[in-house]
C-alpha positions as CSV (number, residue, x, y, z in Angstrom):
1,S,-140.8,42.6,47.7
2,F,-138.0,43.3,50.2
3,T,-135.4,44.0,47.3
4,G,-137.9,46.6,46.0
5,A,-138.1,48.2,49.3
6,I,-134.5,48.5,49.9
7,V,-133.9,49.9,46.4
8,E,-136.8,52.4,47.0
9,V,-135.5,53.5,50.4
10,T,-131.9,53.9,49.4
11,S,-132.7,55.7,46.1
12,G,-135.9,57.7,46.7
13,E,-136.8,57.6,42.9
14,P,-137.3,54.9,40.4
15,T,-134.3,54.0,38.3
16,R,-134.9,54.8,34.5
17,V,-133.7,52.2,32.0
18,C,-134.0,53.2,28.3
19,V,-134.4,50.5,25.6
20,L,-133.2,51.2,22.0
21,T,-135.9,50.5,19.2
22,G,-136.2,50.7,15.4
23,H,-134.0,47.8,14.4
24,G,-136.2,44.7,15.4
25,E,-135.1,44.8,19.0
26,L,-137.0,42.9,21.8
27,A,-140.1,44.9,22.7
28,V,-140.5,46.1,26.3
29,T,-144.0,44.7,26.5
30,G,-146.2,42.5,24.4
31,G,-145.4,40.6,21.1
32,P,-143.6,37.2,20.4
33,R,-140.3,38.9,21.0
34,S,-140.5,40.9,24.1
35,I,-138.9,41.3,27.6
36,S,-142.1,41.5,29.5
37,G,-141.0,39.1,32.1
38,L,-137.8,41.3,32.9
39,Q,-139.9,44.4,32.9
40,Q,-142.3,43.2,35.3
41,R,-139.5,41.9,37.6
42,L,-137.6,45.3,37.5
43,D,-140.9,47.1,38.0
44,R,-141.1,45.3,41.4
45,M,-137.6,46.7,42.1
46,N,-138.4,50.3,41.6
47,V,-136.7,50.2,38.0
48,D,-138.8,51.7,35.1
49,M,-138.0,50.4,31.6
50,E,-138.9,52.7,28.7
51,A,-138.5,52.4,25.0
52,I,-137.0,55.3,23.2
53,A,-138.2,56.2,19.7
54,P,-135.9,55.3,16.7
55,R,-133.2,57.8,15.9
56,A,-134.2,59.8,19.0
57,D,-131.6,61.3,21.3
58,I,-130.7,59.2,24.5
59,P,-132.2,61.0,27.4
60,R,-129.7,62.3,29.8
61,D,-131.7,60.9,32.9
62,C,-131.3,57.3,31.6
63,A,-129.3,55.3,34.2
64,A,-128.7,52.6,31.5
65,L,-129.3,51.9,27.9
66,F,-130.2,48.4,26.7
67,V,-129.9,47.3,23.1
68,L,-131.5,44.0,23.1
69,G,-131.2,41.7,19.9
70,P,-131.6,44.0,16.9
71,E,-132.4,42.0,13.9
72,A,-130.8,44.5,11.5
73,P,-127.5,46.4,11.5
74,V,-127.6,49.5,13.6
75,P,-126.6,52.6,11.6
76,A,-123.3,54.3,12.2
77,D,-124.8,57.6,13.5
78,E,-127.0,55.7,16.2
79,V,-124.1,53.7,17.3
80,R,-122.1,57.0,17.7
81,Q,-124.9,58.3,20.0
82,V,-124.5,55.2,22.1
83,A,-120.7,55.6,22.3
84,E,-121.0,59.4,23.3
85,Y,-123.6,58.4,25.9
86,L,-121.3,55.7,27.2
87,E,-118.3,58.0,27.3
88,A,-120.1,60.7,29.1
89,G,-120.8,58.4,32.1
90,G,-123.7,56.3,30.8
91,N,-124.2,52.6,31.1
92,V,-124.8,50.2,28.1
93,L,-126.1,46.7,27.9
94,L,-125.5,45.2,24.4
95,A,-127.2,41.8,23.9
96,L,-126.4,41.0,20.3
97,D,-127.5,37.7,18.5
98,P,-125.8,36.6,15.4
99,L,-127.4,38.2,12.5
100,I,-128.0,35.5,9.9
101,V,-129.3,36.3,6.3
102,E,-131.5,33.8,4.7
103,G,-129.7,31.0,6.6
104,E,-126.7,31.3,4.6
105,R,-124.3,34.1,5.9
106,M,-123.8,36.3,9.0
107,I,-123.5,40.0,8.9
108,P,-122.1,42.6,11.2
109,S,-124.3,44.2,13.9
110,G,-122.9,47.7,13.5
111,F,-121.3,47.7,17.2
112,E,-118.1,45.7,16.1
113,A,-115.8,48.8,16.0
114,F,-117.6,50.4,19.2
115,A,-117.0,47.2,21.1
116,R,-113.4,47.0,20.0
117,D,-112.7,50.6,21.2
118,H,-113.4,49.4,24.6
119,G,-111.4,46.2,24.4
120,V,-114.3,43.8,23.5
121,L,-114.1,41.5,20.4
122,L,-117.6,40.8,19.1
123,G,-117.6,37.7,17.0
124,N,-119.3,37.4,13.7
125,D,-119.9,33.8,14.3
126,L,-122.3,31.2,15.9
127,V,-121.4,29.3,19.1
128,L,-122.0,25.8,19.0
129,E,-122.1,23.7,22.1
130,L,-121.3,20.1,21.5
131,D,-121.3,18.6,25.1
132,P,-124.5,16.7,25.3
133,Q,-124.8,17.4,29.0
134,R,-125.3,21.1,28.3
135,L,-127.8,20.8,25.3
136,G,-131.4,21.5,26.1
137,A,-132.8,19.3,23.2
138,G,-129.8,17.4,22.0
139,D,-129.3,19.7,19.1
140,P,-126.3,22.3,18.9
141,L,-128.6,24.8,17.1
142,N,-131.1,24.7,20.0
143,A,-130.8,26.1,23.6
144,F,-127.9,25.2,25.6
145,F,-126.9,25.7,29.4
146,V,-123.9,27.8,30.5
147,F,-122.5,26.6,33.9
148,D,-118.9,28.2,33.8
149,Q,-118.6,31.8,35.2
150,A,-115.9,34.0,36.1
151,E,-115.5,35.6,39.5
152,H,-117.2,38.9,39.2
153,E,-119.6,40.9,41.6
154,L,-122.4,40.8,39.1
155,L,-122.4,36.9,38.8
156,A,-122.4,36.3,42.6
157,P,-126.1,35.6,42.7
158,I,-126.0,32.8,40.1
159,I,-122.8,30.9,41.2
160,G,-123.4,27.4,40.4
161,L,-126.7,27.9,38.6
162,P,-127.3,27.3,34.9
163,T,-128.1,30.0,32.4
164,A,-129.9,29.1,29.1
165,M,-128.9,30.7,25.9
166,L,-129.8,30.3,22.2
167,L,-128.0,31.0,19.0
168,A,-125.3,33.0,20.6
169,R,-122.2,34.7,19.3
170,S,-118.7,34.9,20.9
171,V,-117.9,37.9,23.0
172,R,-114.3,38.1,24.1
173,A,-111.9,40.5,25.9
174,A,-109.1,41.8,23.5
175,E,-105.6,40.9,24.6
176,G,-104.4,43.6,27.1
177,A,-107.8,45.3,27.6
178,D,-109.4,45.9,30.9
179,A,-112.5,44.0,29.8
180,E,-113.4,41.0,32.1
181,E,-114.9,37.8,30.4
182,L,-117.9,36.4,32.4
183,L,-119.6,33.4,31.1
184,F,-118.1,30.5,29.1
185,T,-119.1,27.5,27.2
186,S,-117.4,23.9,27.6
187,E,-114.2,22.8,26.0
188,A,-116.2,20.8,23.5
189,S,-117.8,23.9,22.0
190,Y,-116.5,26.3,19.3
191,A,-117.6,29.3,17.4
192,E,-118.4,28.7,13.7
193,T,-117.5,31.5,11.5
194,D,-118.8,29.8,8.2
195,L,-122.3,28.7,8.3
196,S,-121.4,25.9,5.6
197,G,-119.4,24.2,8.4
198,L,-122.6,23.3,10.1
199,R,-122.8,20.2,8.0
200,T,-119.8,18.6,9.7
201,L,-119.8,20.3,13.2
202,E,-116.1,20.5,13.3
203,P,-114.0,23.5,13.9
204,D,-111.6,24.7,11.2
205,G,-108.8,27.3,11.3
206,D,-110.8,30.4,11.5
207,D,-113.0,29.1,14.4
208,V,-112.8,30.0,18.1
209,R,-112.2,26.9,20.1
210,G,-113.8,26.3,23.4
211,P,-114.2,27.4,26.1
212,V,-115.9,30.4,24.3
213,S,-116.5,33.5,26.2
214,L,-120.1,34.7,25.8
215,A,-120.2,37.9,27.7
216,V,-117.9,40.6,28.8
217,A,-118.0,43.4,31.3
218,V,-115.9,46.6,31.2
219,T,-115.6,49.9,33.1
220,V,-115.1,52.8,30.6
221,E,-113.3,56.0,31.5
222,T,-115.8,58.9,31.3
223,T,-115.0,62.0,29.1
224,A,-114.3,65.1,31.2
225,P,-116.3,68.3,30.5
226,T,-114.6,71.0,28.6
227,N,-115.0,73.7,31.4
228,Q,-115.7,73.9,35.1
229,T,-119.2,75.2,34.6
230,D,-120.2,72.2,32.6
231,A,-118.5,69.9,35.1
232,D,-120.7,71.3,37.9
233,A,-123.8,70.9,35.8
234,D,-123.0,67.4,34.6
235,A,-122.1,66.2,38.0
236,A,-125.6,66.6,39.3
237,E,-127.2,65.3,36.2
238,R,-124.9,62.6,34.8
239,P,-126.1,59.1,35.4
240,P,-123.8,56.9,37.6
241,G,-121.5,54.5,35.7
242,G,-119.4,54.3,32.5
243,R,-120.1,50.6,32.6
244,L,-120.6,48.3,29.7
245,V,-121.9,44.7,29.3
246,V,-121.8,42.8,26.1
247,I,-123.5,39.6,25.7
248,G,-123.7,37.4,22.6
249,D,-127.3,36.6,23.1
250,S,-130.6,38.3,23.7
251,D,-132.8,35.2,23.7
252,F,-131.9,34.6,27.3
253,L,-134.3,37.5,28.1
254,L,-137.4,35.9,26.4
255,P,-140.4,35.3,28.9
256,E,-140.6,31.7,28.3
257,I,-136.9,31.2,29.5
258,M,-137.1,33.9,32.2
259,D,-140.1,32.1,33.8
260,Q,-138.2,28.9,34.4
261,H,-137.2,29.2,37.9
262,E,-134.6,26.5,38.0
263,L,-132.4,28.6,35.5
264,A,-130.5,31.8,36.5
265,N,-131.6,33.9,33.6
266,S,-134.0,36.1,35.6
267,T,-131.5,36.6,38.4
268,L,-128.6,37.3,35.9
269,A,-130.7,40.0,34.1
270,S,-131.4,41.7,37.3
271,A,-127.9,41.4,38.6
272,I,-126.7,43.1,35.1
273,T,-129.1,45.9,35.7
274,G,-127.9,46.3,39.3
275,W,-124.3,46.5,38.2
276,L,-124.9,49.0,35.4
277,T,-127.0,51.3,37.4
278,Q,-124.9,50.8,40.6
279,R,-127.8,49.6,42.5
280,A,-126.2,46.9,44.8
281,A,-129.4,45.7,46.1
282,L,-130.4,44.2,42.7
283,I,-127.1,42.1,42.8
284,A,-126.9,41.2,46.6
285,V,-130.6,40.4,47.2
286,P,-132.1,38.8,44.1
287,P,-135.8,38.2,44.5
288,R,-136.9,34.9,46.0
289,Q,-138.9,32.8,43.4
290,A,-141.4,30.0,44.0
291,N,-139.8,26.8,42.7
292,A,-143.1,25.4,41.2
293,R,-142.6,21.9,39.6
294,P,-145.4,20.7,37.4
295,M,-146.5,17.1,37.7
296,S,-147.9,15.2,34.8
297,I,-150.2,12.4,35.2
298,T,-150.9,9.9,32.4
299,E,-153.9,7.5,31.9
300,G,-151.6,4.7,32.8
301,D,-151.0,6.3,36.1
302,L,-154.6,6.2,37.2
303,P,-154.9,2.6,38.3
304,G,-151.8,3.1,40.6
305,I,-153.2,6.4,42.0
306,G,-156.5,4.7,42.6
307,F,-155.0,1.9,44.4
308,R,-153.2,4.1,46.7
309,V,-156.0,6.3,47.4
310,L,-158.8,3.8,47.7
311,F,-157.0,1.0,49.3
312,L,-153.5,1.7,50.9
313,L,-154.6,5.1,52.7
314,P,-157.9,3.6,54.3
315,A,-155.9,0.5,55.2
316,A,-153.2,2.4,56.9
317,M,-155.7,4.6,58.8
318,G,-157.2,1.3,59.9
319,F,-154.0,-0.2,61.0
320,L,-153.2,3.0,62.9
321,G,-156.5,3.0,64.7
322,L,-156.2,-0.7,65.5
323,S,-152.7,-0.1,66.9
324,V,-154.0,2.7,69.1
325,W,-156.9,0.6,70.4
326,W,-154.5,-2.3,71.1
327,S,-152.1,-0.1,73.1
328,R,-154.9,1.3,75.2
329,R,-157.0,-1.7,75.9
330,P,-157.1,-2.7,79.7
């Protein structure tokens, strides 16, 4: 609530975040694949999320554009729209899972050349975490936890906290580029480029050895308007930024993961939004969450609970009363 109040006072108007649709992306609300948890969280912070129609122009008042887990390659003309939006001063989040066809091969997402133009190498691979301490269910093809982080302002709220990811691809900074790598797997991990290699879980010559980078942030130089009149008009309407964040996973935004308060997923999503839209309050003052821990009681626990409640507690109260009486007797 305090974070939302700070954002509302400092900005005056809600921040508008647009979400690309039409290629099987995560839905803004509802459905088995949605970002409803993130949408509700950002709504409390004065940030409006809005899905844009497939192949529609990107609105000029979008402070950021989110591309979240497309299940099919994005066509070149739509990727070109995203590139023009970014180079004109927009801000883009690409959360791109590995695209696996019939469990046999991986195909490009459509954003490989776009990412490479901005110093980001988007791997056509599958990251396998082999450190048993970082596996959620003991299976490299299941969820795993990311602990290693770079020093970057958008990561400040999650230092030391685990982030859960599932079926991620590698995202690295190109050599000599200004892009900054953010999150890393362990040294025991690697990025598999051939799905037939899953039988052995051993890297070969084409695979990226751990630590594997999973996310990259880069500030993009904006394109100057062609004349001064356009410059004056664009200065008032152009959204802040020219910033790009690429993450090799979109499942970290799913509600069932975002709702786990011991994980940093929800805070990371808010911080990324704040960095892209230049809302420092979303990074510096993440909303406090209740750390509710469920307690499960089995039938075998009932005798012990009954003994404590029906015998030990009354006995303790009786002993305390007897002690008070004894200390006050004449």
